[in-house]
Residue, then its C-alpha position, 0 to 999 in steps of 0.5 A: m837387366t830390366g827393372y819393373i816399377a808398378a803403380r798398381c791399381l785395379a778398376p773396381a769402384g766402391a769399397e773393399a771388404g771391410g769398408a775401406q775405400v778403393p784408392d784411385v792409384r795403387l803405386d808399387c815402384r822401385l828403381p833397379q839396383a843397377a841405377g845406383l839410386d835409392p830404390e824408393a826415389l822414383c816412387a817419391a818422384m812419381e807421387q809428386a808428379l801425380a799430385v801436380l798433374a791430378p790434384g786430389l788423386r788418391v795414390v797408395r803404395d802397396a802390394p801388387g794385386d790390391p784393388a784400385r781404379l787404375r793400374l800404372a806400370v813402368a818398365l825400366t832399363p838402366l842404360s848405365d850409371r848415367g842413364l835410364s830408359g822407361q816406358l809407362a803402361w796403364d790399365r783401367g781394367d775396362t774393355e780397352g785393355p792395357q795401353t802403353g806410352p812411348e819410351v822416355r830416356l833420362q840421360a845425365m851428361d856431366s855426372t851419374l844419375r842423381p835423385g834430383m833428376l827423377p822428378g822431371f823423369a817421372q813427369a815425362l813418363l806421366t805426360s808422354d802419352p796425351a791419353l793418360l792425363p785425362v784419365l788421371q784427372a777424371l779419377a781425381d775429380a770423381p767422388p770416392g767409390y765412383a769409377k768414371p769411364 
């Protein structure tokens, strides 16, 4: 069984209809039930890791397809009650198209998966491809409504 978490964001800059600012990252993520953890636990860990890696980044959890400046997605595969495998993909909505990082595994040796293991897994996913960090930092440094290339 493969779960799909998505930190969803789209590339238009500026304000949405109604004048609201478009967030940098739209995050829609849940662990597959087969992982045996709270489905929202990885979302919280991803938000924490993003706050450390790119302070000031506006991250919003919401419905897929809502506008934002970057779309992140993680394809997750539960390996057992002791492990997960995940791969991060991102898309700025530009001509480069989607990019995909390497597979990252979380494996517990002496117990089943615990929520305290997820922050390290989230950080490993976000730093698994060196091309993503500069994109996140540029979005965090850009003024609201401005999409840096």
